[in-house]
ZAGU-970617 format. One record per residue (C-alpha): x, y, z; residue number from 1; residue in three letters. Coordinates in steps of 0.1 Angstrom, whole numbers. Example, Ala and Ser with C-alpha at 12.3 -4.5 7.8 and 13.67 -1.06 7.14 Angstrom:
// residues 2
<r><X>123</X><Y>-45</Y><Z>78</Z><guvex>1</guvex><tiza>ALA</tiza></r>
<r><X>137</X><Y>-11</Y><Z>71</Z><guvex>2</guvex><tiza>SER</tiza></r>
// end
This chain:
// residues 92
<r><X>-711</X><Y>1365</Y><Z>2024</Z><guvex>1</guvex><tiza>ARG</tiza></r>
<r><X>-683</X><Y>1391</Y><Z>2019</Z><guvex>2</guvex><tiza>GLY</tiza></r>
<r><X>-705</X><Y>1410</Y><Z>1995</Z><guvex>3</guvex><tiza>GLU</tiza></r>
<r><X>-733</X><Y>1412</Y><Z>2021</Z><guvex>4</guvex><tiza>ASN</tiza></r>
<r><X>-710</X><Y>1423</Y><Z>2049</Z><guvex>5</guvex><tiza>LEU</tiza></r>
<r><X>-694</X><Y>1450</Y><Z>2028</Z><guvex>6</guvex><tiza>ALA</tiza></r>
<r><X>-728</X><Y>1463</Y><Z>2017</Z><guvex>7</guvex><tiza>ARG</tiza></r>
<r><X>-742</X><Y>1464</Y><Z>2052</Z><guvex>8</guvex><tiza>GLN</tiza></r>
<r><X>-711</X><Y>1481</Y><Z>2066</Z><guvex>9</guvex><tiza>ALA</tiza></r>
<r><X>-713</X><Y>1508</Y><Z>2038</Z><guvex>10</guvex><tiza>LEU</tiza></r>
<r><X>-749</X><Y>1515</Y><Z>2049</Z><guvex>11</guvex><tiza>GLU</tiza></r>
<r><X>-735</X><Y>1527</Y><Z>2082</Z><guvex>12</guvex><tiza>TRP</tiza></r>
<r><X>-719</X><Y>1557</Y><Z>2063</Z><guvex>13</guvex><tiza>LYS</tiza></r>
<r><X>-683</X><Y>1553</Y><Z>2075</Z><guvex>14</guvex><tiza>PRO</tiza></r>
<r><X>-657</X><Y>1580</Y><Z>2070</Z><guvex>15</guvex><tiza>ASN</tiza></r>
<r><X>-641</X><Y>1582</Y><Z>2036</Z><guvex>16</guvex><tiza>ASP</tiza></r>
<r><X>-611</X><Y>1561</Y><Z>2044</Z><guvex>17</guvex><tiza>ALA</tiza></r>
<r><X>-631</X><Y>1533</Y><Z>2058</Z><guvex>18</guvex><tiza>VAL</tiza></r>
<r><X>-656</X><Y>1535</Y><Z>2030</Z><guvex>19</guvex><tiza>ALA</tiza></r>
<r><X>-629</X><Y>1532</Y><Z>2004</Z><guvex>20</guvex><tiza>ALA</tiza></r>
<r><X>-616</X><Y>1500</Y><Z>2021</Z><guvex>21</guvex><tiza>LEU</tiza></r>
<r><X>-651</X><Y>1486</Y><Z>2023</Z><guvex>22</guvex><tiza>LEU</tiza></r>
<r><X>-657</X><Y>1494</Y><Z>1986</Z><guvex>23</guvex><tiza>LYS</tiza></r>
<r><X>-625</X><Y>1476</Y><Z>1978</Z><guvex>24</guvex><tiza>MET</tiza></r>
<r><X>-637</X><Y>1446</Y><Z>1998</Z><guvex>25</guvex><tiza>ASP</tiza></r>
<r><X>-670</X><Y>1447</Y><Z>1980</Z><guvex>26</guvex><tiza>LEU</tiza></r>
<r><X>-654</X><Y>1449</Y><Z>1946</Z><guvex>27</guvex><tiza>ALA</tiza></r>
<r><X>-632</X><Y>1419</Y><Z>1954</Z><guvex>28</guvex><tiza>ASP</tiza></r>
<r><X>-662</X><Y>1399</Y><Z>1966</Z><guvex>29</guvex><tiza>ALA</tiza></r>
<r><X>-682</X><Y>1408</Y><Z>1935</Z><guvex>30</guvex><tiza>LEU</tiza></r>
<r><X>-654</X><Y>1399</Y><Z>1911</Z><guvex>31</guvex><tiza>PHE</tiza></r>
<r><X>-655</X><Y>1363</Y><Z>1924</Z><guvex>32</guvex><tiza>GLU</tiza></r>
<r><X>-690</X><Y>1361</Y><Z>1911</Z><guvex>33</guvex><tiza>GLN</tiza></r>
<r><X>-689</X><Y>1360</Y><Z>1872</Z><guvex>34</guvex><tiza>PRO</tiza></r>
<r><X>-724</X><Y>1376</Y><Z>1869</Z><guvex>35</guvex><tiza>GLU</tiza></r>
<r><X>-713</X><Y>1405</Y><Z>1890</Z><guvex>36</guvex><tiza>LYS</tiza></r>
<r><X>-678</X><Y>1412</Y><Z>1876</Z><guvex>37</guvex><tiza>GLN</tiza></r>
<r><X>-690</X><Y>1443</Y><Z>1857</Z><guvex>38</guvex><tiza>GLN</tiza></r>
<r><X>-702</X><Y>1459</Y><Z>1890</Z><guvex>39</guvex><tiza>GLU</tiza></r>
<r><X>-668</X><Y>1451</Y><Z>1905</Z><guvex>40</guvex><tiza>SER</tiza></r>
<r><X>-650</X><Y>1468</Y><Z>1877</Z><guvex>41</guvex><tiza>TRP</tiza></r>
<r><X>-672</X><Y>1499</Y><Z>1881</Z><guvex>42</guvex><tiza>LYS</tiza></r>
<r><X>-663</X><Y>1501</Y><Z>1918</Z><guvex>43</guvex><tiza>ILE</tiza></r>
<r><X>-626</X><Y>1496</Y><Z>1912</Z><guvex>44</guvex><tiza>TYR</tiza></r>
<r><X>-627</X><Y>1523</Y><Z>1885</Z><guvex>45</guvex><tiza>SER</tiza></r>
<r><X>-646</X><Y>1547</Y><Z>1908</Z><guvex>46</guvex><tiza>ASP</tiza></r>
<r><X>-619</X><Y>1542</Y><Z>1935</Z><guvex>47</guvex><tiza>LEU</tiza></r>
<r><X>-592</X><Y>1550</Y><Z>1910</Z><guvex>48</guvex><tiza>VAL</tiza></r>
<r><X>-610</X><Y>1582</Y><Z>1899</Z><guvex>49</guvex><tiza>GLN</tiza></r>
<r><X>-620</X><Y>1593</Y><Z>1934</Z><guvex>50</guvex><tiza>ALA</tiza></r>
<r><X>-585</X><Y>1599</Y><Z>1948</Z><guvex>51</guvex><tiza>ASP</tiza></r>
<r><X>-559</X><Y>1588</Y><Z>1923</Z><guvex>52</guvex><tiza>PRO</tiza></r>
<r><X>-530</X><Y>1595</Y><Z>1947</Z><guvex>53</guvex><tiza>SER</tiza></r>
<r><X>-543</X><Y>1572</Y><Z>1974</Z><guvex>54</guvex><tiza>SER</tiza></r>
<r><X>-529</X><Y>1538</Y><Z>1982</Z><guvex>55</guvex><tiza>ALA</tiza></r>
<r><X>-564</X><Y>1523</Y><Z>1977</Z><guvex>56</guvex><tiza>ILE</tiza></r>
<r><X>-565</X><Y>1538</Y><Z>1942</Z><guvex>57</guvex><tiza>ALA</tiza></r>
<r><X>-532</X><Y>1521</Y><Z>1934</Z><guvex>58</guvex><tiza>ALA</tiza></r>
<r><X>-546</X><Y>1487</Y><Z>1946</Z><guvex>59</guvex><tiza>ARG</tiza></r>
<r><X>-578</X><Y>1493</Y><Z>1926</Z><guvex>60</guvex><tiza>ALA</tiza></r>
<r><X>-558</X><Y>1501</Y><Z>1895</Z><guvex>61</guvex><tiza>ASN</tiza></r>
<r><X>-537</X><Y>1470</Y><Z>1900</Z><guvex>62</guvex><tiza>TYR</tiza></r>
<r><X>-568</X><Y>1449</Y><Z>1905</Z><guvex>63</guvex><tiza>ASN</tiza></r>
<r><X>-583</X><Y>1462</Y><Z>1873</Z><guvex>64</guvex><tiza>LEU</tiza></r>
<r><X>-552</X><Y>1452</Y><Z>1854</Z><guvex>65</guvex><tiza>ALA</tiza></r>
<r><X>-552</X><Y>1417</Y><Z>1870</Z><guvex>66</guvex><tiza>PHE</tiza></r>
<r><X>-589</X><Y>1412</Y><Z>1865</Z><guvex>67</guvex><tiza>ALA</tiza></r>
<r><X>-586</X><Y>1421</Y><Z>1829</Z><guvex>68</guvex><tiza>SER</tiza></r>
<r><X>-559</X><Y>1395</Y><Z>1825</Z><guvex>69</guvex><tiza>LEU</tiza></r>
<r><X>-580</X><Y>1369</Y><Z>1843</Z><guvex>70</guvex><tiza>GLN</tiza></r>
<r><X>-610</X><Y>1376</Y><Z>1820</Z><guvex>71</guvex><tiza>THR</tiza></r>
<r><X>-588</X><Y>1377</Y><Z>1789</Z><guvex>72</guvex><tiza>GLN</tiza></r>
<r><X>-595</X><Y>1413</Y><Z>1782</Z><guvex>73</guvex><tiza>GLN</tiza></r>
<r><X>-559</X><Y>1419</Y><Z>1771</Z><guvex>74</guvex><tiza>TYR</tiza></r>
<r><X>-564</X><Y>1455</Y><Z>1757</Z><guvex>75</guvex><tiza>ASP</tiza></r>
<r><X>-579</X><Y>1466</Y><Z>1791</Z><guvex>76</guvex><tiza>ASN</tiza></r>
<r><X>-551</X><Y>1447</Y><Z>1809</Z><guvex>77</guvex><tiza>ALA</tiza></r>
<r><X>-525</X><Y>1466</Y><Z>1789</Z><guvex>78</guvex><tiza>LEU</tiza></r>
<r><X>-542</X><Y>1500</Y><Z>1794</Z><guvex>79</guvex><tiza>ARG</tiza></r>
<r><X>-546</X><Y>1495</Y><Z>1832</Z><guvex>80</guvex><tiza>TRP</tiza></r>
<r><X>-511</X><Y>1481</Y><Z>1835</Z><guvex>81</guvex><tiza>THR</tiza></r>
<r><X>-496</X><Y>1511</Y><Z>1817</Z><guvex>82</guvex><tiza>ASP</tiza></r>
<r><X>-517</X><Y>1535</Y><Z>1838</Z><guvex>83</guvex><tiza>ARG</tiza></r>
<r><X>-505</X><Y>1517</Y><Z>1870</Z><guvex>84</guvex><tiza>PHE</tiza></r>
<r><X>-468</X><Y>1519</Y><Z>1860</Z><guvex>85</guvex><tiza>LEU</tiza></r>
<r><X>-471</X><Y>1556</Y><Z>1850</Z><guvex>86</guvex><tiza>GLN</tiza></r>
<r><X>-491</X><Y>1567</Y><Z>1880</Z><guvex>87</guvex><tiza>THR</tiza></r>
<r><X>-476</X><Y>1546</Y><Z>1907</Z><guvex>88</guvex><tiza>TYR</tiza></r>
<r><X>-440</X><Y>1540</Y><Z>1897</Z><guvex>89</guvex><tiza>PRO</tiza></r>
<r><X>-429</X><Y>1537</Y><Z>1933</Z><guvex>90</guvex><tiza>GLU</tiza></r>
<r><X>-456</X><Y>1512</Y><Z>1943</Z><guvex>91</guvex><tiza>ASP</tiza></r>
<r><X>-442</X><Y>1478</Y><Z>1953</Z><guvex>92</guvex><tiza>PRO</tiza></r>
// end
């Protein structure tokens, strides 16, 4: 349900800030579906790349690290965690 709502809302072509939030919601919903986790990782990664200084990029980076741990991809978890700590040292 969350996936469909996010996809529909993105079709409305919202402004960049709203689109980023919707993409985060979409990635979160996709991650909960094992067969769609790769798509979620792509969206998180795109959010990190699009505007690395944004709060949404920090959350996407964090989610990539956490998702890597959940899926036992420890090398990726370490890479994303290191990136998070270096890029967002002040992030709570």
